N, C-alpha and C positions, 0 to 999 in steps of 0.2 A: 782655136777656143777650145777649152776641155768640155768633156762631155758633161750633160746637166746631171747625170747620176754622180760624176766625179766632183762636179761643184757641191753637190748635197752631201755627199760621203761624211766629211768631216762634222757637219751639222747634226746629222743622223747619230754618228757615234758620241758626239757632245750630249745629245737628247738621252741616249742611253745610259751615260755617265750622270746626268742630273734628273732623271726620271723620279727619283725619291724626292728631291727637291720640288720639283713642279706637283708632284703628288700632295706634298704636306702643305704646301701653300695654296692648292687650289686653282693654280695658273701657270702659264709660262711666264718665265721671267722676261721682263722688257728689253734685256740686253740680249737675250737670244733672238727675240722676234725682231728687234731693230738690225741685227747682224743678216737675218734672211732678208729683211727688205733692202739693205744696203747691197747685197750681192744679186739682186734682181729676183731671186725665187717665188716671190709672191706674183711677178710679172711673168713668169715662166711660158706661157701660152700666148702672150702678147706679142704684137711684131715688132721688130726692133726699130723701125722707123719712129714708134711710140714709146720706146723705153722697154720693151720687152726682150725677151730672150729667144723667140721664135721656135718655142717648144710644140710639139705637137702632142695630141691626145696620149700618145703611148707615153712619151716622156713624162706627162702629168701624172698618169697612173705608175710609173715606175718610180718616179720621186715620192709619191705619197706613200707607196707601199714601203720603199726603202726607209722612209722615216717610221712609219707604222710598227716595222721591226724591231725598232729601238724604244720608242715611246708613241703610245697612241694618242696622247694629248697633243704633243708636237705634229704628229700627222694631221690631226684635224685642223689645227690652227694655220698650217701650210694647206690643205686642201680647201679652207675657206676662202683664204687670201688669195689663192690663184683663181677660184670660182668667182670671186666678188670682183677681182681686177679684169675680168673677162667681161665683165658686164659693162666696162666703160667703152668697149669697142662701138657701142650704140652712140657714143658722144661724139662731137664735132671733134676732129684731131688736134686742133689747137686748145680746146677744153682738157683733152686727154694729157697733152704735154704739160699744161697748167698743174695737173694734178700730180704727176709723176716728175716734174721739173727737178726736185731735188734727189730723187732716186731712192727716198727713203719712205714713201707713202706706204701706209699699210690700210687697206681697205677690208671692210666686212661687210656682211648683209646676213639675212635671215630667208631660207626658201624651204626650211624643213617642216614638214608636216608634224602633227602632233599624234601620237599613238602608241603602240606596245611592240616589242619584239620578244616573241616566244621561242626558245629553241625548240628545234623540231628536227627530225630525220624521216627523209623521203627518199624512197628509191636507193637506201643504204648511204645517202649523203646527208651529213649534218649542215645545219643552218639555223636560219631564224624564219618564222612567219611573222612579217610586220603589217599591222593592220591600224588604221586610225582615219582620220580627215584631213585633207588639207585647207589652209584658212577659209572655211566657208566653201571650199570646192567640193568635188566629190568624194565619197567614200571609197578607200583603196584596201587592196590586200594585196601584198607582195610576198613571194618566197624569194629569199636570198641564200643562195648555198655557198659553201668554202670548200674548195678542193684542198687537198695538203699542202699546196703551196701558199695556201693564204690570199689568194686573189678572190675577190668577190663578184658575184654577177647577178641579174636578175634571171630567175628562172620562169617566173609567173607572174603577172600582173592582172589582177581582177578588180574591175571598176563599178 
């Protein structure tokens, strides 16, 4: 089996070529999302017994970052699709198989809090200070910093 990054590579390249199209229409074209689904990339971290690609958390990060290098919107769609498919692991295996039986299911969900992202520099590192409130939950403040390679990580969480 080819590596997951090799499986994603043609999609990332296409996303880069179609970035303007996606931006102008305000969404990722359905043909692109359908092909991501057909290859199983939305089920990247699900187990193969249930239609997944057996990817690790590191694979998840790598393919999302690879897509983001070409088009952030396409990366967001991929990220949400993978995350939402992971939530199905709580279902009965037969129910999961029913959802993914045709191999083209695209799942979605909402878990993001409402808030603000303010550009900041701390200790010489550029990033964003994120603040807001999770759907009726605790108020939060997170500092997310970006090293030169473009990976994101959470440096500080204050609840």
